[in-house]
PDB file of all heavy atoms in Angstrom:
ATOM      1  N   MET A   1     -88.805  21.262  89.448  1.00  0.00           N
ATOM      2  CA  MET A   1     -88.455  22.349  90.428  1.00  0.00           C
ATOM      3  C   MET A   1     -87.715  21.803  91.599  1.00  0.00           C
ATOM      4  O   MET A   1     -86.707  22.428  92.043  1.00  0.00           O
ATOM      5  CB  MET A   1     -89.770  23.050  90.819  1.00  0.00           C
ATOM      6  CG  MET A   1     -89.502  24.273  91.586  1.00  0.00           C
ATOM      7  SD  MET A   1     -88.798  25.524  90.585  1.00  0.00           S
ATOM      8  CE  MET A   1     -89.067  26.946  91.635  1.00  0.00           C
ATOM      9  N   ILE A   2     -88.102  20.704  92.134  1.00  0.00           N
ATOM     10  CA  ILE A   2     -87.492  20.130  93.334  1.00  0.00           C
ATOM     11  C   ILE A   2     -86.065  19.638  92.947  1.00  0.00           C
ATOM     12  O   ILE A   2     -85.188  19.705  93.799  1.00  0.00           O
ATOM     13  CB  ILE A   2     -88.346  18.973  93.959  1.00  0.00           C
ATOM     14  CG1 ILE A   2     -87.787  18.579  95.391  1.00  0.00           C
ATOM     15  CG2 ILE A   2     -88.412  17.787  93.052  1.00  0.00           C
ATOM     16  CD1 ILE A   2     -88.096  19.570  96.398  1.00  0.00           C
ATOM     17  N   THR A   3     -85.843  19.198  91.739  1.00  0.00           N
ATOM     18  CA  THR A   3     -84.523  18.745  91.251  1.00  0.00           C
ATOM     19  C   THR A   3     -83.540  19.949  91.278  1.00  0.00           C
ATOM     20  O   THR A   3     -82.390  19.789  91.710  1.00  0.00           O
ATOM     21  CB  THR A   3     -84.667  18.169  89.855  1.00  0.00           C
ATOM     22  OG1 THR A   3     -85.652  17.123  89.909  1.00  0.00           O
ATOM     23  CG2 THR A   3     -83.342  17.585  89.490  1.00  0.00           C
ATOM     24  N   GLN A   4     -84.041  21.033  90.859  1.00  0.00           N
ATOM     25  CA  GLN A   4     -83.105  22.233  90.921  1.00  0.00           C
ATOM     26  C   GLN A   4     -82.721  22.615  92.347  1.00  0.00           C
ATOM     27  O   GLN A   4     -81.568  22.978  92.594  1.00  0.00           O
ATOM     28  CB  GLN A   4     -83.814  23.409  90.263  1.00  0.00           C
ATOM     29  CG  GLN A   4     -83.987  23.307  88.749  1.00  0.00           C
ATOM     30  CD  GLN A   4     -84.765  24.436  88.162  1.00  0.00           C
ATOM     31  OE1 GLN A   4     -85.459  25.183  88.830  1.00  0.00           O
ATOM     32  NE2 GLN A   4     -84.793  24.548  86.841  1.00  0.00           N
ATOM     33  N   GLN A   5     -83.691  22.523  93.240  1.00  0.00           N
ATOM     34  CA  GLN A   5     -83.365  22.871  94.609  1.00  0.00           C
ATOM     35  C   GLN A   5     -82.403  21.817  95.224  1.00  0.00           C
ATOM     36  O   GLN A   5     -81.505  22.284  95.998  1.00  0.00           O
ATOM     37  CB  GLN A   5     -84.645  22.931  95.445  1.00  0.00           C
ATOM     38  CG  GLN A   5     -85.516  24.081  95.083  1.00  0.00           C
ATOM     39  CD  GLN A   5     -86.818  24.039  95.852  1.00  0.00           C
ATOM     40  OE1 GLN A   5     -87.249  22.991  96.399  1.00  0.00           O
ATOM     41  NE2 GLN A   5     -87.559  25.192  95.840  1.00  0.00           N
ATOM     42  N   ILE A   6     -82.515  20.560  94.866  1.00  0.00           N
ATOM     43  CA  ILE A   6     -81.544  19.543  95.377  1.00  0.00           C
ATOM     44  C   ILE A   6     -80.180  19.889  94.797  1.00  0.00           C
ATOM     45  O   ILE A   6     -79.180  19.737  95.553  1.00  0.00           O
ATOM     46  CB  ILE A   6     -82.063  18.147  94.991  1.00  0.00           C
ATOM     47  CG1 ILE A   6     -83.393  17.840  95.837  1.00  0.00           C
ATOM     48  CG2 ILE A   6     -81.039  17.161  95.209  1.00  0.00           C
ATOM     49  CD1 ILE A   6     -84.015  16.618  95.431  1.00  0.00           C
ATOM     50  N   ILE A   7     -80.126  20.135  93.586  1.00  0.00           N
ATOM     51  CA  ILE A   7     -78.769  20.496  92.947  1.00  0.00           C
ATOM     52  C   ILE A   7     -78.190  21.626  93.600  1.00  0.00           C
ATOM     53  O   ILE A   7     -76.957  21.631  93.922  1.00  0.00           O
ATOM     54  CB  ILE A   7     -78.876  20.633  91.419  1.00  0.00           C
ATOM     55  CG1 ILE A   7     -79.278  19.322  90.751  1.00  0.00           C
ATOM     56  CG2 ILE A   7     -77.637  21.287  90.803  1.00  0.00           C
ATOM     57  CD1 ILE A   7     -79.681  19.505  89.284  1.00  0.00           C
ATOM     58  N   ILE A   8     -78.862  22.722  93.848  1.00  0.00           N
ATOM     59  CA  ILE A   8     -78.368  23.912  94.481  1.00  0.00           C
ATOM     60  C   ILE A   8     -77.974  23.547  95.915  1.00  0.00           C
ATOM     61  O   ILE A   8     -76.880  24.068  96.388  1.00  0.00           O
ATOM     62  CB  ILE A   8     -79.458  25.023  94.539  1.00  0.00           C
ATOM     63  CG1 ILE A   8     -79.703  25.442  93.080  1.00  0.00           C
ATOM     64  CG2 ILE A   8     -79.046  26.189  95.371  1.00  0.00           C
ATOM     65  CD1 ILE A   8     -78.523  26.075  92.367  1.00  0.00           C
ATOM     66  N   LEU A   9     -78.696  22.765  96.637  1.00  0.00           N
ATOM     67  CA  LEU A   9     -78.361  22.437  98.015  1.00  0.00           C
ATOM     68  C   LEU A   9     -77.047  21.526  97.993  1.00  0.00           C
ATOM     69  O   LEU A   9     -76.114  21.850  98.851  1.00  0.00           O
ATOM     70  CB  LEU A   9     -79.468  21.524  98.607  1.00  0.00           C
ATOM     71  CG  LEU A   9     -79.226  21.013 100.051  1.00  0.00           C
ATOM     72  CD1 LEU A   9     -79.087  22.243 101.010  1.00  0.00           C
ATOM     73  CD2 LEU A   9     -80.336  20.150 100.500  1.00  0.00           C
ATOM     74  N   ILE A  10     -76.886  20.673  97.056  1.00  0.00           N
ATOM     75  CA  ILE A  10     -75.624  19.916  96.965  1.00  0.00           C
ATOM     76  C   ILE A  10     -74.434  20.788  96.704  1.00  0.00           C
ATOM     77  O   ILE A  10     -73.381  20.630  97.344  1.00  0.00           O
ATOM     78  CB  ILE A  10     -75.776  18.822  96.008  1.00  0.00           C
ATOM     79  CG1 ILE A  10     -76.775  17.710  96.385  1.00  0.00           C
ATOM     80  CG2 ILE A  10     -74.409  18.145  95.647  1.00  0.00           C
ATOM     81  CD1 ILE A  10     -77.100  16.647  95.413  1.00  0.00           C
ATOM     82  N   LEU A  11     -74.626  21.700  95.764  1.00  0.00           N
ATOM     83  CA  LEU A  11     -73.506  22.602  95.412  1.00  0.00           C
ATOM     84  C   LEU A  11     -73.224  23.516  96.636  1.00  0.00           C
ATOM     85  O   LEU A  11     -71.988  23.819  96.843  1.00  0.00           O
ATOM     86  CB  LEU A  11     -73.909  23.491  94.196  1.00  0.00           C
ATOM     87  CG  LEU A  11     -73.898  22.767  92.839  1.00  0.00           C
ATOM     88  CD1 LEU A  11     -74.505  23.664  91.791  1.00  0.00           C
ATOM     89  CD2 LEU A  11     -72.548  22.293  92.540  1.00  0.00           C
ATOM     90  N   PHE A  12     -74.194  23.994  97.325  1.00  0.00           N
ATOM     91  CA  PHE A  12     -73.932  24.813  98.481  1.00  0.00           C
ATOM     92  C   PHE A  12     -73.242  24.106  99.606  1.00  0.00           C
ATOM     93  O   PHE A  12     -72.244  24.583 100.144  1.00  0.00           O
ATOM     94  CB  PHE A  12     -75.282  25.378  99.057  1.00  0.00           C
ATOM     95  CG  PHE A  12     -75.104  26.187 100.316  1.00  0.00           C
ATOM     96  CD1 PHE A  12     -74.609  27.494 100.268  1.00  0.00           C
ATOM     97  CD2 PHE A  12     -75.398  25.628 101.556  1.00  0.00           C
ATOM     98  CE1 PHE A  12     -74.470  28.183 101.473  1.00  0.00           C
ATOM     99  CE2 PHE A  12     -75.198  26.288 102.699  1.00  0.00           C
ATOM    100  CZ  PHE A  12     -74.738  27.630 102.691  1.00  0.00           C
ATOM    101  N   LEU A  13     -73.692  22.885  99.872  1.00  0.00           N
ATOM    102  CA  LEU A  13     -72.970  22.056 100.924  1.00  0.00           C
ATOM    103  C   LEU A  13     -71.595  21.728 100.481  1.00  0.00           C
ATOM    104  O   LEU A  13     -70.616  21.691 101.343  1.00  0.00           O
ATOM    105  CB  LEU A  13     -73.785  20.761 101.133  1.00  0.00           C
ATOM    106  CG  LEU A  13     -75.129  20.943 101.828  1.00  0.00           C
ATOM    107  CD1 LEU A  13     -75.877  19.658 101.884  1.00  0.00           C
ATOM    108  CD2 LEU A  13     -74.925  21.577 103.211  1.00  0.00           C
ATOM    109  N   ALA A  14     -71.346  21.493  99.179  1.00  0.00           N
ATOM    110  CA  ALA A  14     -69.962  21.235  98.756  1.00  0.00           C
ATOM    111  C   ALA A  14     -69.026  22.476  98.927  1.00  0.00           C
ATOM    112  O   ALA A  14     -67.958  22.350  99.388  1.00  0.00           O
ATOM    113  CB  ALA A  14     -69.943  20.753  97.260  1.00  0.00           C
ATOM    114  N   ALA A  15     -69.608  23.614  98.599  1.00  0.00           N
ATOM    115  CA  ALA A  15     -68.844  24.841  98.704  1.00  0.00           C
ATOM    116  C   ALA A  15     -68.579  25.170 100.217  1.00  0.00           C
ATOM    117  O   ALA A  15     -67.443  25.543 100.592  1.00  0.00           O
ATOM    118  CB  ALA A  15     -69.597  26.015  98.127  1.00  0.00           C
ATOM    119  N   ALA A  16     -69.557  24.967 101.037  1.00  0.00           N
ATOM    120  CA  ALA A  16     -69.420  25.222 102.505  1.00  0.00           C
ATOM    121  C   ALA A  16     -68.367  24.249 103.067  1.00  0.00           C
ATOM    122  O   ALA A  16     -67.608  24.563 103.942  1.00  0.00           O
ATOM    123  CB  ALA A  16     -70.701  25.078 103.128  1.00  0.00           C
ATOM    124  N   GLY A  17     -68.453  22.975 102.642  1.00  0.00           N
ATOM    125  CA  GLY A  17     -67.486  22.028 103.108  1.00  0.00           C
ATOM    126  C   GLY A  17     -66.084  22.349 102.671  1.00  0.00           C
ATOM    127  O   GLY A  17     -65.078  22.213 103.455  1.00  0.00           O
ATOM    128  N   TYR A  18     -65.917  22.789 101.417  1.00  0.00           N
ATOM    129  CA  TYR A  18     -64.609  23.175 100.986  1.00  0.00           C
ATOM    130  C   TYR A  18     -64.046  24.362 101.732  1.00  0.00           C
ATOM    131  O   TYR A  18     -62.902  24.387 102.189  1.00  0.00           O
ATOM    132  CB  TYR A  18     -64.661  23.521  99.459  1.00  0.00           C
ATOM    133  CG  TYR A  18     -63.403  24.064  98.889  1.00  0.00           C
ATOM    134  CD1 TYR A  18     -62.308  23.162  98.678  1.00  0.00           C
ATOM    135  CD2 TYR A  18     -63.151  25.392  98.692  1.00  0.00           C
ATOM    136  CE1 TYR A  18     -61.103  23.621  98.123  1.00  0.00           C
ATOM    137  CE2 TYR A  18     -61.961  25.845  98.124  1.00  0.00           C
ATOM    138  CZ  TYR A  18     -60.926  24.913  97.922  1.00  0.00           C
ATOM    139  OH  TYR A  18     -59.759  25.391  97.427  1.00  0.00           O
ATOM    140  N   MET A  19     -64.889  25.360 101.957  1.00  0.00           N
ATOM    141  CA  MET A  19     -64.480  26.567 102.751  1.00  0.00           C
ATOM    142  C   MET A  19     -64.123  26.160 104.193  1.00  0.00           C
ATOM    143  O   MET A  19     -63.134  26.608 104.739  1.00  0.00           O
ATOM    144  CB  MET A  19     -65.514  27.620 102.733  1.00  0.00           C
ATOM    145  CG  MET A  19     -65.738  28.290 101.408  1.00  0.00           C
ATOM    146  SD  MET A  19     -64.243  28.966 100.723  1.00  0.00           S
ATOM    147  CE  MET A  19     -64.068  30.313 101.738  1.00  0.00           C
ATOM    148  N   GLY A  20     -64.912  25.250 104.801  1.00  0.00           N
ATOM    149  CA  GLY A  20     -64.581  24.769 106.172  1.00  0.00           C
ATOM    150  C   GLY A  20     -63.297  24.020 106.187  1.00  0.00           C
ATOM    151  O   GLY A  20     -62.424  24.235 107.123  1.00  0.00           O
ATOM    152  N   TRP A  21     -62.981  23.175 105.198  1.00  0.00           N
ATOM    153  CA  TRP A  21     -61.740  22.517 105.106  1.00  0.00           C
ATOM    154  C   TRP A  21     -60.542  23.441 104.922  1.00  0.00           C
ATOM    155  O   TRP A  21     -59.539  23.310 105.570  1.00  0.00           O
ATOM    156  CB  TRP A  21     -61.786  21.518 103.886  1.00  0.00           C
ATOM    157  CG  TRP A  21     -60.552  20.776 103.659  1.00  0.00           C
ATOM    158  CD1 TRP A  21     -59.972  19.770 104.407  1.00  0.00           C
ATOM    159  CD2 TRP A  21     -59.598  20.993 102.555  1.00  0.00           C
ATOM    160  NE1 TRP A  21     -58.797  19.407 103.848  1.00  0.00           N
ATOM    161  CE2 TRP A  21     -58.538  20.137 102.706  1.00  0.00           C
ATOM    162  CE3 TRP A  21     -59.623  21.887 101.465  1.00  0.00           C
ATOM    163  CZ2 TRP A  21     -57.487  20.110 101.831  1.00  0.00           C
ATOM    164  CZ3 TRP A  21     -58.585  21.847 100.569  1.00  0.00           C
ATOM    165  CH2 TRP A  21     -57.542  20.902 100.764  1.00  0.00           C
ATOM    166  N   ARG A  22     -60.721  24.416 104.052  1.00  0.00           N
ATOM    167  CA  ARG A  22     -59.622  25.478 103.910  1.00  0.00           C
ATOM    168  C   ARG A  22     -59.390  26.226 105.245  1.00  0.00           C
ATOM    169  O   ARG A  22     -58.232  26.549 105.611  1.00  0.00           O
ATOM    170  CB  ARG A  22     -59.959  26.415 102.852  1.00  0.00           C
ATOM    171  CG  ARG A  22     -60.002  25.796 101.431  1.00  0.00           C
ATOM    172  CD  ARG A  22     -58.681  25.369 100.986  1.00  0.00           C
ATOM    173  NE  ARG A  22     -57.817  26.598 100.776  1.00  0.00           N
ATOM    174  CZ  ARG A  22     -56.610  26.560 100.423  1.00  0.00           C
ATOM    175  NH1 ARG A  22     -55.940  25.413 100.185  1.00  0.00           N
ATOM    176  NH2 ARG A  22     -55.913  27.652 100.326  1.00  0.00           N
ATOM    177  N   LEU A  23     -60.473  26.526 105.886  1.00  0.00           N
ATOM    178  CA  LEU A  23     -60.364  27.231 107.189  1.00  0.00           C
ATOM    179  C   LEU A  23     -59.677  26.372 108.254  1.00  0.00           C
ATOM    180  O   LEU A  23     -58.758  26.871 108.953  1.00  0.00           O
ATOM    181  CB  LEU A  23     -61.727  27.680 107.720  1.00  0.00           C
ATOM    182  CG  LEU A  23     -61.805  28.571 108.938  1.00  0.00           C
ATOM    183  CD1 LEU A  23     -61.140  29.900 108.594  1.00  0.00           C
ATOM    184  CD2 LEU A  23     -63.198  28.782 109.352  1.00  0.00           C
ATOM    185  N   TRP A  24     -60.001  25.108 108.229  1.00  0.00           N
ATOM    186  CA  TRP A  24     -59.356  24.160 109.125  1.00  0.00           C
ATOM    187  C   TRP A  24     -57.881  24.090 108.897  1.00  0.00           C
ATOM    188  O   TRP A  24     -57.041  24.087 109.786  1.00  0.00           O
ATOM    189  CB  TRP A  24     -60.059  22.773 108.981  1.00  0.00           C
ATOM    190  CG  TRP A  24     -59.371  21.729 109.918  1.00  0.00           C
ATOM    191  CD1 TRP A  24     -58.491  20.844 109.460  1.00  0.00           C
ATOM    192  CD2 TRP A  24     -59.511  21.492 111.275  1.00  0.00           C
ATOM    193  NE1 TRP A  24     -58.043  20.024 110.489  1.00  0.00           N
ATOM    194  CE2 TRP A  24     -58.700  20.502 111.643  1.00  0.00           C
ATOM    195  CE3 TRP A  24     -60.291  22.166 112.221  1.00  0.00           C
ATOM    196  CZ2 TRP A  24     -58.603  19.918 112.925  1.00  0.00           C
ATOM    197  CZ3 TRP A  24     -60.239  21.669 113.561  1.00  0.00           C
ATOM    198  CH2 TRP A  24     -59.367  20.551 113.848  1.00  0.00           C
ATOM    199  N   LYS A  25     -57.574  23.942 107.620  1.00  0.00           N
ATOM    200  CA  LYS A  25     -56.105  23.840 107.207  1.00  0.00           C
ATOM    201  C   LYS A  25     -55.299  25.108 107.505  1.00  0.00           C
ATOM    202  O   LYS A  25     -54.129  25.014 107.869  1.00  0.00           O
ATOM    203  CB  LYS A  25     -55.964  23.563 105.651  1.00  0.00           C
ATOM    204  CG  LYS A  25     -56.541  22.269 105.269  1.00  0.00           C
ATOM    205  CD  LYS A  25     -55.576  21.110 105.621  1.00  0.00           C
ATOM    206  CE  LYS A  25     -54.402  21.132 104.676  1.00  0.00           C
ATOM    207  NZ  LYS A  25     -53.492  20.097 104.811  1.00  0.00           N
ATOM    208  N   ALA A  26     -55.928  26.238 107.518  1.00  0.00           N
ATOM    209  CA  ALA A  26     -55.288  27.488 107.802  1.00  0.00           C
ATOM    210  C   ALA A  26     -54.946  27.608 109.226  1.00  0.00           C
ATOM    211  O   ALA A  26     -53.878  28.188 109.589  1.00  0.00           O
ATOM    212  CB  ALA A  26     -56.149  28.733 107.434  1.00  0.00           C
ATOM    213  N   PHE A  27     -55.686  27.045 110.164  1.00  0.00           N
ATOM    214  CA  PHE A  27     -55.467  27.140 111.561  1.00  0.00           C
ATOM    215  C   PHE A  27     -54.853  25.850 112.189  1.00  0.00           C
ATOM    216  O   PHE A  27     -54.608  25.884 113.416  1.00  0.00           O
ATOM    217  CB  PHE A  27     -56.804  27.521 112.268  1.00  0.00           C
ATOM    218  CG  PHE A  27     -57.196  28.954 112.021  1.00  0.00           C
ATOM    219  CD1 PHE A  27     -58.324  29.191 111.165  1.00  0.00           C
ATOM    220  CD2 PHE A  27     -56.471  30.061 112.497  1.00  0.00           C
ATOM    221  CE1 PHE A  27     -58.717  30.562 110.940  1.00  0.00           C
ATOM    222  CE2 PHE A  27     -56.869  31.343 112.199  1.00  0.00           C
ATOM    223  CZ  PHE A  27     -57.930  31.635 111.413  1.00  0.00           C
ATOM    224  N   ASP A  28     -54.766  24.798 111.470  1.00  0.00           N
ATOM    225  CA  ASP A  28     -54.215  23.532 111.932  1.00  0.00           C
ATOM    226  C   ASP A  28     -52.710  23.686 111.955  1.00  0.00           C
ATOM    227  O   ASP A  28     -52.073  23.756 110.953  1.00  0.00           O
ATOM    228  CB  ASP A  28     -54.602  22.406 111.075  1.00  0.00           C
ATOM    229  CG  ASP A  28     -54.239  21.077 111.617  1.00  0.00           C
ATOM    230  OD1 ASP A  28     -53.964  20.983 112.788  1.00  0.00           O
ATOM    231  OD2 ASP A  28     -54.082  20.146 110.831  1.00  0.00           O
ATOM    232  N   SER A  29     -52.123  23.634 113.136  1.00  0.00           N
ATOM    233  CA  SER A  29     -50.716  23.907 113.255  1.00  0.00           C
ATOM    234  C   SER A  29     -49.922  22.559 113.342  1.00  0.00           C
ATOM    235  O   SER A  29     -48.656  22.576 113.433  1.00  0.00           O
ATOM    236  CB  SER A  29     -50.404  24.611 114.555  1.00  0.00           C
ATOM    237  OG  SER A  29     -50.827  23.957 115.721  1.00  0.00           O
ATOM    238  N   ARG A  30     -50.559  21.431 113.285  1.00  0.00           N
ATOM    239  CA  ARG A  30     -49.828  20.121 113.336  1.00  0.00           C
ATOM    240  C   ARG A  30     -48.862  19.938 112.158  1.00  0.00           C
ATOM    241  O   ARG A  30     -47.815  19.428 112.301  1.00  0.00           O
ATOM    242  CB  ARG A  30     -50.854  18.980 113.421  1.00  0.00           C
ATOM    243  CG  ARG A  30     -51.514  18.901 114.838  1.00  0.00           C
ATOM    244  CD  ARG A  30     -52.471  17.759 114.814  1.00  0.00           C
ATOM    245  NE  ARG A  30     -53.631  18.086 113.933  1.00  0.00           N
ATOM    246  CZ  ARG A  30     -54.393  17.180 113.353  1.00  0.00           C
ATOM    247  NH1 ARG A  30     -54.202  15.959 113.546  1.00  0.00           N
ATOM    248  NH2 ARG A  30     -55.424  17.643 112.630  1.00  0.00           N
ATOM    249  N   ASN A  31     -49.407  20.274 111.026  1.00  0.00           N
ATOM    250  CA  ASN A  31     -48.542  19.944 109.779  1.00  0.00           C
ATOM    251  C   ASN A  31     -47.961  21.204 109.146  1.00  0.00           C
ATOM    252  O   ASN A  31     -47.464  21.154 108.048  1.00  0.00           O
ATOM    253  CB  ASN A  31     -49.473  19.234 108.709  1.00  0.00           C
ATOM    254  CG  ASN A  31     -50.039  17.919 109.225  1.00  0.00           C
ATOM    255  OD1 ASN A  31     -49.282  17.221 109.956  1.00  0.00           O
ATOM    256  ND2 ASN A  31     -51.155  17.570 108.849  1.00  0.00           N
ATOM    257  N   SER A  32     -47.940  22.307 109.856  1.00  0.00           N
ATOM    258  CA  SER A  32     -47.419  23.517 109.248  1.00  0.00           C
ATOM    259  C   SER A  32     -45.942  23.519 109.377  1.00  0.00           C
ATOM    260  O   SER A  32     -45.309  23.041 110.284  1.00  0.00           O
ATOM    261  CB  SER A  32     -47.955  24.787 109.974  1.00  0.00           C
ATOM    262  OG  SER A  32     -47.536  24.807 111.300  1.00  0.00           O
ATOM    263  N   GLY A  33     -45.312  23.971 108.320  1.00  0.00           N
ATOM    264  CA  GLY A  33     -43.810  24.043 108.282  1.00  0.00           C
ATOM    265  C   GLY A  33     -43.362  25.429 108.730  1.00  0.00           C
ATOM    266  O   GLY A  33     -44.065  26.194 109.365  1.00  0.00           O
ATOM    267  N   GLY A  34     -42.203  25.823 108.230  1.00  0.00           N
ATOM    268  CA  GLY A  34     -41.638  27.085 108.702  1.00  0.00           C
ATOM    269  C   GLY A  34     -42.103  28.224 107.721  1.00  0.00           C
ATOM    270  O   GLY A  34     -41.812  29.424 108.089  1.00  0.00           O
ATOM    271  N   CYS A  35     -42.757  27.966 106.679  1.00  0.00           N
ATOM    272  CA  CYS A  35     -43.198  28.990 105.744  1.00  0.00           C
ATOM    273  C   CYS A  35     -44.507  29.546 106.167  1.00  0.00           C
ATOM    274  O   CYS A  35     -45.331  28.863 106.849  1.00  0.00           O
ATOM    275  CB  CYS A  35     -43.114  28.466 104.272  1.00  0.00           C
ATOM    276  SG  CYS A  35     -44.304  27.235 103.937  1.00  0.00           S
ATOM    277  N   ALA A  36     -44.912  30.681 105.591  1.00  0.00           N
ATOM    278  CA  ALA A  36     -46.147  31.304 105.972  1.00  0.00           C
ATOM    279  C   ALA A  36     -47.383  30.613 105.342  1.00  0.00           C
ATOM    280  O   ALA A  36     -48.502  30.812 105.929  1.00  0.00           O
ATOM    281  CB  ALA A  36     -46.098  32.720 105.609  1.00  0.00           C
ATOM    282  N   LYS A  37     -47.133  29.852 104.242  1.00  0.00           N
ATOM    283  CA  LYS A  37     -48.295  29.217 103.606  1.00  0.00           C
ATOM    284  C   LYS A  37     -48.902  28.044 104.456  1.00  0.00           C
ATOM    285  O   LYS A  37     -49.998  27.744 104.230  1.00  0.00           O
ATOM    286  CB  LYS A  37     -47.938  28.734 102.263  1.00  0.00           C
ATOM    287  CG  LYS A  37     -47.564  29.833 101.257  1.00  0.00           C
ATOM    288  CD  LYS A  37     -47.327  29.317  99.888  1.00  0.00           C
ATOM    289  CE  LYS A  37     -46.089  28.476  99.854  1.00  0.00           C
ATOM    290  NZ  LYS A  37     -45.737  28.060  98.501  1.00  0.00           N
ATOM    291  N   GLY A  38     -48.040  27.475 105.321  1.00  0.00           N
ATOM    292  CA  GLY A  38     -48.572  26.415 106.060  1.00  0.00           C
ATOM    293  C   GLY A  38     -48.686  25.086 105.313  1.00  0.00           C
ATOM    294  O   GLY A  38     -49.443  24.174 105.715  1.00  0.00           O
ATOM    295  N   CYS A  39     -47.944  24.937 104.236  1.00  0.00           N
ATOM    296  CA  CYS A  39     -48.019  23.825 103.380  1.00  0.00           C
ATOM    297  C   CYS A  39     -47.132  22.673 103.897  1.00  0.00           C
ATOM    298  O   CYS A  39     -47.274  21.521 103.452  1.00  0.00           O
ATOM    299  CB  CYS A  39     -47.582  24.084 101.941  1.00  0.00           C
ATOM    300  SG  CYS A  39     -45.964  24.669 101.793  1.00  0.00           S
ATOM    301  N   GLY A  40     -46.232  22.897 104.849  1.00  0.00           N
ATOM    302  CA  GLY A  40     -45.411  21.848 105.380  1.00  0.00           C
ATOM    303  C   GLY A  40     -44.205  21.575 104.537  1.00  0.00           C
ATOM    304  O   GLY A  40     -43.518  20.609 104.774  1.00  0.00           O
ATOM    305  N   CYS A  41     -43.844  22.435 103.660  1.00  0.00           N
ATOM    306  CA  CYS A  41     -42.719  22.212 102.740  1.00  0.00           C
ATOM    307  C   CYS A  41     -41.362  22.615 103.411  1.00  0.00           C
ATOM    308  O   CYS A  41     -40.354  22.070 103.063  1.00  0.00           O
ATOM    309  CB  CYS A  41     -42.914  22.985 101.423  1.00  0.00           C
ATOM    310  SG  CYS A  41     -42.975  24.761 101.642  1.00  0.00           S
ATOM    311  N   ALA A  42     -41.377  23.493 104.331  1.00  0.00           N
ATOM    312  CA  ALA A  42     -40.132  23.941 104.950  1.00  0.00           C
ATOM    313  C   ALA A  42     -39.786  23.024 106.164  1.00  0.00           C
ATOM    314  O   ALA A  42     -40.590  22.228 106.550  1.00  0.00           O
ATOM    315  CB  ALA A  42     -40.249  25.335 105.462  1.00  0.00           C
ATOM    316  N   ALA A  43     -38.555  23.125 106.545  1.00  0.00           N
ATOM    317  CA  ALA A  43     -38.150  22.405 107.704  1.00  0.00           C
ATOM    318  C   ALA A  43     -38.840  22.719 108.976  1.00  0.00           C
ATOM    319  O   ALA A  43     -39.582  23.707 109.068  1.00  0.00           O
ATOM    320  CB  ALA A  43     -36.606  22.522 107.900  1.00  0.00           C
ATOM    321  N   ASP A  44     -38.670  21.991 110.035  1.00  0.00           N
ATOM    322  CA  ASP A  44     -39.286  22.221 111.283  1.00  0.00           C
ATOM    323  C   ASP A  44     -38.975  23.647 111.788  1.00  0.00           C
ATOM    324  O   ASP A  44     -37.806  24.046 111.629  1.00  0.00           O
ATOM    325  CB  ASP A  44     -38.922  21.153 112.293  1.00  0.00           C
ATOM    326  CG  ASP A  44     -39.673  21.280 113.599  1.00  0.00           C
ATOM    327  OD1 ASP A  44     -40.749  21.764 113.590  1.00  0.00           O
ATOM    328  OD2 ASP A  44     -39.105  20.790 114.595  1.00  0.00           O
ATOM    329  N   LYS A  45     -39.922  24.379 112.402  1.00  0.00           N
ATOM    330  CA  LYS A  45     -39.652  25.683 112.853  1.00  0.00           C
ATOM    331  C   LYS A  45     -38.478  25.784 113.887  1.00  0.00           C
ATOM    332  O   LYS A  45     -37.680  26.686 113.872  1.00  0.00           O
ATOM    333  CB  LYS A  45     -40.928  26.228 113.516  1.00  0.00           C
ATOM    334  CG  LYS A  45     -42.022  26.495 112.506  1.00  0.00           C
ATOM    335  CD  LYS A  45     -43.218  27.108 113.215  1.00  0.00           C
ATOM    336  CE  LYS A  45     -44.317  27.335 112.234  1.00  0.00           C
ATOM    337  NZ  LYS A  45     -45.483  27.814 112.882  1.00  0.00           N
ATOM    338  N   ASN A  46     -38.400  24.802 114.788  1.00  0.00           N
ATOM    339  CA  ASN A  46     -37.390  24.773 115.773  1.00  0.00           C
ATOM    340  C   ASN A  46     -36.014  24.554 115.185  1.00  0.00           C
ATOM    341  O   ASN A  46     -35.020  25.255 115.517  1.00  0.00           O
ATOM    342  CB  ASN A  46     -37.641  23.784 116.846  1.00  0.00           C
ATOM    343  CG  ASN A  46     -38.883  24.077 117.668  1.00  0.00           C
ATOM    344  OD1 ASN A  46     -39.276  25.219 117.790  1.00  0.00           O
ATOM    345  ND2 ASN A  46     -39.530  23.010 118.163  1.00  0.00           N
ATOM    346  N   VAL A  47     -35.957  23.749 114.213  1.00  0.00           N
ATOM    347  CA  VAL A  47     -34.617  23.493 113.609  1.00  0.00           C
ATOM    348  C   VAL A  47     -34.213  24.612 112.762  1.00  0.00           C
ATOM    349  O   VAL A  47     -33.035  25.048 112.765  1.00  0.00           O
ATOM    350  CB  VAL A  47     -34.734  22.168 112.680  1.00  0.00           C
ATOM    351  CG1 VAL A  47     -33.499  21.934 111.920  1.00  0.00           C
ATOM    352  CG2 VAL A  47     -35.099  20.992 113.507  1.00  0.00           C
ATOM    353  N   SER A  48     -35.129  25.227 111.985  1.00  0.00           N
ATOM    354  CA  SER A  48     -34.696  26.388 111.083  1.00  0.00           C
ATOM    355  C   SER A  48     -34.448  27.638 111.933  1.00  0.00           C
ATOM    356  O   SER A  48     -33.697  28.559 111.567  1.00  0.00           O
ATOM    357  CB  SER A  48     -35.815  26.644 110.074  1.00  0.00           C
ATOM    358  OG  SER A  48     -37.010  27.021 110.714  1.00  0.00           O
ATOM    359  N   ALA A  49     -35.077  27.773 113.083  1.00  0.00           N
ATOM    360  CA  ALA A  49     -34.782  28.920 113.948  1.00  0.00           C
ATOM    361  C   ALA A  49     -33.353  28.867 114.513  1.00  0.00           C
ATOM    362  O   ALA A  49     -32.728  29.904 114.754  1.00  0.00           O
ATOM    363  CB  ALA A  49     -35.788  29.044 115.033  1.00  0.00           C
ATOM    364  N   LYS A  50     -32.872  27.643 114.822  1.00  0.00           N
ATOM    365  CA  LYS A  50     -31.519  27.539 115.440  1.00  0.00           C
ATOM    366  C   LYS A  50     -30.470  27.749 114.372  1.00  0.00           C
ATOM    367  O   LYS A  50     -29.300  28.168 114.792  1.00  0.00           O
ATOM    368  CB  LYS A  50     -31.418  26.157 116.056  1.00  0.00           C
ATOM    369  CG  LYS A  50     -32.250  25.951 117.224  1.00  0.00           C
ATOM    370  CD  LYS A  50     -32.116  24.483 117.791  1.00  0.00           C
ATOM    371  CE  LYS A  50     -33.064  24.265 118.954  1.00  0.00           C
ATOM    372  NZ  LYS A  50     -32.985  22.823 119.463  1.00  0.00           N
ATOM    373  N   ALA A  51     -30.687  27.568 113.184  1.00  0.00           N
ATOM    374  CA  ALA A  51     -29.688  27.637 112.113  1.00  0.00           C
ATOM    375  C   ALA A  51     -29.409  29.087 111.760  1.00  0.00           C
ATOM    376  O   ALA A  51     -29.873  29.986 112.070  1.00  0.00           O
ATOM    377  CB  ALA A  51     -30.096  26.849 110.884  1.00  0.00           C
TER     378      ALA A  51
END
């Protein structure tokens, strides 16, 4: 019984960590590019805005 609870706790912490990481990436503006996805694939916002 305790083994099941430990497995569930590990899975919950992994899911919470993943969601926290995704939330951090969504609001982290250091590496965001010019596109809305924030993946950093587009050119710098200042450079693309001038063109």
